DOSE-937031 format. One record per residue (C-alpha): x, y, z; residue in three letters. Coordinates in steps of 0.1 Angstrom, whole numbers. Layout:
<nodes>
NODE,X,Y,Z,ALA
...
</nodes>
This chain:
<nodes>
NODE,-107,24,312,MET
NODE,-96,-11,323,SER
NODE,-71,-16,351,ASP
NODE,-48,-35,327,ALA
NODE,-48,-6,303,ARG
NODE,-41,19,331,ILE
NODE,-13,-3,344,ASP
NODE,3,-6,309,ALA
NODE,2,32,304,LEU
NODE,17,38,338,GLN
NODE,45,12,330,TYR
NODE,53,31,298,ALA
NODE,56,64,316,HIS
NODE,77,50,344,GLU
NODE,101,34,319,HIS
NODE,103,63,295,SER
NODE,141,69,302,ASP
NODE,148,33,296,GLN
NODE,130,33,263,PHE
NODE,149,64,252,LEU
NODE,182,48,262,ASP
NODE,174,17,241,GLU
NODE,165,38,211,LEU
NODE,198,57,212,GLN
NODE,217,24,215,GLU
NODE,199,11,184,PHE
NODE,206,44,165,LEU
NODE,243,41,170,LYS
NODE,244,12,146,ILE
NODE,251,25,111,PRO
NODE,228,0,93,SER
NODE,232,15,58,ILE
NODE,217,-11,35,SER
NODE,230,3,2,THR
NODE,266,4,12,ASP
NODE,286,-29,11,PRO
NODE,310,-15,36,ALA
NODE,283,-16,63,HIS
NODE,274,-53,58,GLN
NODE,286,-62,93,SER
NODE,266,-33,107,ASP
NODE,234,-46,90,MET
NODE,240,-80,107,ILE
NODE,247,-62,140,ARG
NODE,214,-42,138,ALA
NODE,194,-74,130,ALA
NODE,210,-93,159,GLU
NODE,203,-63,182,TRP
NODE,166,-66,173,LEU
NODE,166,-104,179,VAL
NODE,182,-98,213,SER
NODE,156,-71,221,ARG
NODE,127,-95,211,LEU
NODE,142,-123,232,LYS
NODE,143,-100,262,SER
NODE,106,-96,258,MET
NODE,100,-134,258,ASP
NODE,92,-134,221,VAL
NODE,93,-170,208,GLN
NODE,111,-180,176,LYS
NODE,131,-147,176,ALA
NODE,156,-154,148,GLN
NODE,172,-143,116,LEU
NODE,163,-155,82,PHE
NODE,190,-151,56,SER
NODE,183,-135,22,THR
NODE,205,-129,-8,GLN
NODE,215,-96,9,LYS
NODE,204,-85,44,HIS
NODE,187,-108,70,PRO
NODE,151,-106,80,ILE
NODE,141,-107,117,VAL
NODE,112,-128,127,TYR
NODE,95,-135,160,GLY
NODE,61,-143,175,GLU
NODE,43,-138,208,TYR
NODE,12,-160,206,LEU
NODE,-3,-159,241,VAL
NODE,-38,-146,236,ALA
NODE,-54,-178,222,GLY
NODE,-66,-188,188,SER
NODE,-98,-167,190,SER
NODE,-79,-135,194,ALA
NODE,-66,-115,163,PRO
NODE,-30,-118,153,THR
NODE,-12,-86,144,VAL
NODE,19,-88,121,LEU
NODE,43,-59,131,ILE
NODE,63,-47,101,TYR
NODE,94,-25,102,GLY
NODE,127,-19,86,HIS
NODE,160,-15,104,TYR
NODE,180,-2,75,ASP
NODE,186,35,70,VAL
NODE,196,59,43,GLN
NODE,233,70,38,PRO
NODE,240,101,59,PRO
NODE,257,121,30,ASP
NODE,265,149,28,PRO
NODE,282,146,61,LEU
NODE,293,182,62,ASP
NODE,257,194,65,LEU
NODE,252,174,98,TRP
NODE,254,196,129,LYS
NODE,261,164,150,THR
NODE,273,130,141,GLY
NODE,246,110,122,PRO
NODE,252,79,143,PHE
NODE,259,98,176,GLU
NODE,224,104,189,PRO
NODE,220,138,205,VAL
NODE,190,153,223,ILE
NODE,184,190,219,LYS
NODE,153,202,236,GLY
NODE,124,180,225,ASN
NODE,143,166,195,GLU
NODE,165,135,191,LEU
NODE,190,139,162,TYR
NODE,204,108,145,ALA
NODE,200,90,112,ARG
NODE,171,66,115,GLY
NODE,155,84,145,SER
NODE,123,90,125,SER
NODE,127,66,96,ASP
NODE,122,42,111,MET
NODE,141,29,142,LYS
NODE,121,53,164,GLY
NODE,89,39,151,GLN
NODE,100,3,156,ILE
NODE,110,11,192,MET
NODE,76,28,198,ALA
NODE,58,-5,190,VAL
NODE,82,-26,210,LEU
NODE,79,-3,240,ASN
NODE,41,-4,238,ALA
NODE,41,-42,236,ILE
NODE,65,-44,266,GLU
NODE,42,-21,286,ALA
NODE,11,-43,278,VAL
NODE,31,-74,286,GLN
NODE,37,-60,321,SER
NODE,0,-65,329,THR
NODE,2,-102,324,ASP
NODE,-28,-100,301,ARG
NODE,-18,-95,265,PHE
NODE,-50,-91,245,PRO
NODE,-39,-101,210,VAL
NODE,-13,-123,193,ASN
NODE,18,-107,178,ILE
NODE,42,-116,150,LYS
NODE,72,-96,141,PHE
NODE,87,-90,106,LEU
NODE,117,-66,104,PHE
NODE,136,-63,71,GLU
NODE,169,-47,62,GLY
NODE,163,-37,26,GLU
NODE,134,-12,25,GLU
NODE,157,17,16,GLU
NODE,170,-3,-14,ILE
NODE,136,-14,-27,GLY
NODE,130,-46,-6,SER
NODE,143,-69,-34,PRO
NODE,141,-100,-13,ASN
NODE,109,-94,8,LEU
NODE,83,-105,-18,PRO
NODE,99,-139,-21,GLY
NODE,101,-143,17,PHE
NODE,64,-135,20,LEU
NODE,55,-159,-7,ASP
NODE,77,-187,8,LYS
NODE,65,-182,44,ASN
NODE,27,-176,40,LYS
NODE,18,-201,68,ASP
NODE,45,-187,92,LEU
NODE,33,-151,86,LEU
NODE,-4,-159,86,SER
NODE,-21,-130,105,SER
NODE,-53,-110,108,SER
NODE,-38,-76,100,VAL
NODE,-5,-59,97,ALA
NODE,5,-29,117,LEU
NODE,30,-7,98,ASN
NODE,43,24,116,PRO
NODE,64,35,87,ASP
NODE,40,64,79,ALA
NODE,38,97,98,GLY
NODE,17,126,111,MET
NODE,9,159,94,ILE
NODE,17,178,127,SER
NODE,23,171,163,SER
NODE,-13,182,171,GLU
NODE,-30,161,144,THR
NODE,-29,123,147,PRO
NODE,-29,107,113,THR
NODE,-38,74,97,ILE
NODE,-25,67,62,VAL
NODE,-49,45,42,TYR
NODE,-34,47,7,ALA
NODE,0,49,-8,LEU
NODE,12,55,-43,ARG
NODE,31,29,-63,GLY
NODE,63,35,-82,LEU
NODE,81,29,-115,ASP
NODE,117,40,-117,TYR
NODE,134,42,-150,PHE
NODE,168,52,-165,GLU
NODE,165,67,-200,ILE
NODE,196,68,-223,GLN
NODE,198,88,-255,VAL
NODE,227,80,-279,TYR
NODE,240,102,-307,GLY
NODE,275,101,-323,PRO
NODE,298,72,-313,ASP
NODE,321,97,-295,HIS
NODE,321,133,-282,ASP
NODE,324,158,-310,LEU
NODE,339,193,-314,HIS
NODE,308,216,-312,SER
NODE,323,241,-337,GLY
NODE,331,215,-364,LEU
NODE,299,195,-360,PHE
NODE,274,218,-344,GLY
NODE,244,224,-367,GLY
NODE,245,191,-384,VAL
NODE,246,166,-355,ILE
NODE,215,164,-333,HIS
NODE,227,169,-297,ASN
NODE,216,140,-275,PRO
NODE,213,163,-245,ALA
NODE,189,186,-264,GLN
NODE,169,156,-276,VAL
NODE,166,143,-240,LEU
NODE,155,177,-228,CYS
NODE,129,179,-255,ASP
NODE,116,145,-247,LEU
NODE,113,152,-210,ILE
NODE,97,186,-216,ALA
NODE,70,169,-236,GLY
NODE,61,145,-208,MET
NODE,38,171,-193,HIS
NODE,12,193,-210,ASP
NODE,4,229,-201,SER
NODE,-22,217,-175,HIS
NODE,3,197,-155,GLY
NODE,-9,163,-168,ARG
NODE,14,135,-178,VAL
NODE,14,129,-216,THR
NODE,24,92,-217,LEU
NODE,-1,74,-240,PRO
NODE,-32,62,-220,ASN
NODE,-15,71,-187,PHE
NODE,-48,80,-170,TYR
NODE,-69,52,-184,ASP
NODE,-69,31,-152,HIS
NODE,-66,59,-126,VAL
NODE,-92,53,-99,ARG
NODE,-113,85,-96,PRO
NODE,-117,102,-62,LEU
NODE,-152,100,-47,GLN
NODE,-168,131,-32,GLU
NODE,-169,116,3,GLU
NODE,-132,109,1,GLU
NODE,-125,144,-12,ARG
NODE,-144,158,18,ARG
NODE,-123,136,42,GLU
NODE,-91,146,26,LEU
NODE,-100,183,29,SER
NODE,-100,178,67,ARG
NODE,-62,177,64,LEU
NODE,-63,215,60,ASP
NODE,-30,215,41,ILE
NODE,-29,242,15,GLY
NODE,-4,259,-8,GLU
NODE,12,279,21,GLU
NODE,22,247,39,PHE
NODE,41,233,9,TYR
NODE,57,267,1,ILE
NODE,70,269,36,LYS
NODE,82,234,37,GLN
NODE,101,237,4,THR
NODE,111,273,0,GLY
NODE,97,276,-36,VAL
NODE,81,308,-49,GLY
NODE,49,291,-61,ALA
NODE,34,256,-65,LEU
NODE,28,237,-98,TRP
NODE,8,206,-107,GLY
NODE,-23,191,-123,GLU
NODE,-51,215,-126,GLU
NODE,-85,207,-110,GLY
NODE,-72,191,-78,TYR
NODE,-62,204,-44,SER
NODE,-26,201,-33,VAL
NODE,-35,173,-9,VAL
NODE,-51,154,-37,GLU
NODE,-23,160,-61,ARG
NODE,4,148,-37,VAL
NODE,-14,117,-26,GLY
NODE,-42,106,-49,ALA
NODE,-30,116,-84,ARG
NODE,-2,100,-104,PRO
NODE,29,120,-112,THR
NODE,61,118,-133,LEU
NODE,93,134,-121,GLU
NODE,129,139,-133,VAL
NODE,152,126,-105,ASN
NODE,185,134,-122,GLY
NODE,202,141,-156,MET
NODE,237,137,-168,LEU
NODE,254,145,-201,SER
NODE,286,159,-215,GLY
NODE,311,181,-197,PHE
NODE,301,190,-162,ILE
NODE,334,198,-145,SER
NODE,346,233,-137,GLU
NODE,356,254,-167,GLY
NODE,346,248,-202,GLN
NODE,348,222,-230,LYS
NODE,331,228,-263,THR
NODE,316,194,-272,ILE
NODE,285,177,-285,ILE
NODE,282,148,-260,PRO
NODE,278,113,-274,SER
NODE,250,105,-250,SER
NODE,226,118,-223,ALA
NODE,209,101,-194,MET
NODE,180,108,-172,ALA
NODE,165,91,-141,LYS
NODE,127,92,-143,ILE
NODE,102,81,-117,SER
NODE,64,78,-118,THR
NODE,42,77,-87,ARG
NODE,12,55,-94,LEU
NODE,-23,54,-78,VAL
NODE,-47,24,-73,PRO
NODE,-56,5,-104,ASP
NODE,-26,17,-124,GLN
NODE,-3,-12,-134,SER
NODE,35,-6,-131,PRO
NODE,40,-29,-161,SER
NODE,15,-10,-182,GLU
NODE,31,24,-173,VAL
NODE,65,9,-184,HIS
NODE,49,1,-218,GLN
NODE,34,36,-219,GLN
NODE,68,52,-215,LEU
NODE,83,29,-242,LEU
NODE,55,40,-265,LYS
NODE,60,76,-258,TYR
NODE,97,73,-266,MET
NODE,90,55,-298,ASP
NODE,65,81,-309,LEU
NODE,85,112,-300,HIS
NODE,122,103,-304,SER
NODE,138,116,-337,PRO
NODE,156,92,-360,LYS
NODE,188,112,-355,SER
NODE,194,93,-321,VAL
NODE,189,59,-306,LYS
NODE,175,54,-271,TRP
NODE,170,28,-244,SER
NODE,148,26,-213,VAL
NODE,158,5,-183,LYS
NODE,133,-3,-155,LEU
NODE,152,-1,-122,LEU
NODE,123,-8,-98,SER
NODE,86,-9,-95,SER
NODE,58,-14,-70,GLY
NODE,20,-14,-69,GLU
NODE,0,13,-52,ALA
NODE,-18,3,-20,GLY
NODE,-52,12,-5,ILE
NODE,-68,-2,26,THR
NODE,-103,-2,40,ASP
NODE,-108,27,63,ARG
NODE,-136,8,81,ASN
NODE,-117,-24,89,GLN
NODE,-118,-32,126,SER
NODE,-80,-26,131,ALA
NODE,-83,9,116,THR
NODE,-112,17,138,LEU
NODE,-93,5,168,ALA
NODE,-63,28,159,LEU
NODE,-87,57,152,GLU
NODE,-101,54,187,LYS
NODE,-67,50,203,ALA
NODE,-53,81,186,LEU
NODE,-83,101,196,GLU
NODE,-80,90,232,THR
NODE,-44,102,234,VAL
NODE,-46,134,213,TRP
NODE,-81,144,222,GLY
NODE,-90,150,186,VAL
NODE,-103,127,158,ARG
NODE,-74,117,136,PRO
NODE,-73,126,99,VAL
NODE,-71,101,71,PHE
NODE,-44,107,46,LYS
NODE,-34,93,12,ARG
NODE,4,94,13,ASP
NODE,24,105,-18,GLY
NODE,52,81,-11,GLY
NODE,55,44,-17,SER
NODE,57,15,8,ILE
NODE,56,-16,-14,PRO
NODE,52,-40,15,VAL
NODE,16,-29,19,VAL
NODE,6,-42,-15,SER
NODE,30,-71,-12,ASP
NODE,12,-82,20,MET
NODE,-22,-79,3,GLN
NODE,-9,-100,-26,HIS
NODE,10,-127,-8,TYR
NODE,-6,-129,27,LEU
NODE,-41,-116,19,GLY
NODE,-40,-91,47,ILE
NODE,-45,-53,49,ASP
NODE,-23,-30,68,SER
NODE,-29,-3,93,VAL
NODE,-5,26,86,LEU
NODE,5,51,112,THR
NODE,37,65,126,GLY
NODE,48,94,148,PHE
NODE,73,112,125,GLY
NODE,66,147,115,LEU
NODE,70,165,81,PRO
NODE,101,185,93,ASP
NODE,120,154,106,ASP
NODE,145,157,77,ASN
NODE,141,120,68,ILE
NODE,166,110,41,HIS
NODE,184,143,47,SER
NODE,211,156,70,PRO
NODE,200,163,107,ASN
NODE,172,138,108,GLU
NODE,153,141,140,LYS
NODE,125,127,161,LEU
NODE,101,149,181,HIS
NODE,101,131,215,LEU
NODE,68,143,230,PRO
NODE,50,130,199,THR
NODE,69,98,200,TRP
NODE,60,92,237,LYS
NODE,23,100,229,LYS
NODE,26,74,201,GLY
NODE,36,47,225,ILE
NODE,5,55,246,ASP
NODE,-17,54,214,ALA
NODE,-2,19,205,LEU
NODE,-10,6,240,ILE
NODE,-46,17,235,ASN
NODE,-46,2,200,PHE
NODE,-38,-33,213,PHE
NODE,-65,-32,239,PHE
NODE,-90,-17,215,ASN
NODE,-83,-44,189,LEU
NODE,-91,-71,214,ALA
</nodes>
């Protein structure tokens, strides 16, 4: 191990308390992107990052305005033109903390209990941003930074990144890089370092079914008027068959099949039914037949009902036939599936199966392509070696069930692949009350990132 690498690791260990204090300071800012009441907090969080970058001698550390929340940019180009350039991605916005009554401590009042740091954004993803910045600061202390760095932190990831694609398209030269490092993924356990190489895409819809032009008395009209809530339930029930497969027309036509080598690699994750039952509290699992749970949750497409609303839902009773019914539907897509094609498939399904007794509409609320990266690219191999150095075991490769649209956006607009990692754990309660960060894993993550930068050079 080189002297510079040893010095950087020692610096990180000696400054561990400082790093933790800075993270807690960052977490106190309630940067909730979806809530207009927190617009000033969004600006404050972005300015906090700019200040942090400037303290690290990052050049061009600045804010770029968007139609909503600002983007933070900076660059640290000291390694020379022959060295690779890594584009660091992150998002400084967080989910709303609701329901507040389920939090055991204040969501924006960071509290350490044992090995856990509790606060909204601790795991997703302010803790991950700070792990990267801390690793970079540690390497800087050696006066021998091995690669060039650019920074891109957005404030709209939790609301679908509406302004990021346009920013990438408009600033291709500014953002030109060899590879992106995205720490917005996570690990399957504190003992098992993880590299995510594929992410599912997303289509999110709102379906409306319309019946009579006003709510009707169920005694006077029941039996002759087709209830929109019943119609919607029938339509949703028909979107899966008895084998757990989605029944939208031609839904699987462009699904990229899993190769045997990839299935063997995914089986190393050693995540079975017991894991998901323990994590969720359900009595048994359900899903597409013929695939392991790991394959179903990361490598196969799905359709889920995210919410339904119709008629009288307050306390007590009211005997009506509602005039309309609504459902929120999302599909998770895999490589080679087109979000626009899936939109058309849903429209065709509705057209084929909706009775003439009702009218309907489908509104596309958001969409994003699936992403997949080369597991053998040099940056991924550098990270694989770094994780193995710190954890003492070879990392597993995982296809994540969630969506991070920036991965495919960077492929499309900048022509670069991403290396996806992160040091959050499955029980971190991200998007839920009592979000937390496992500090020993976070600190090991900083060490791994230090090794990554030296390996990449």
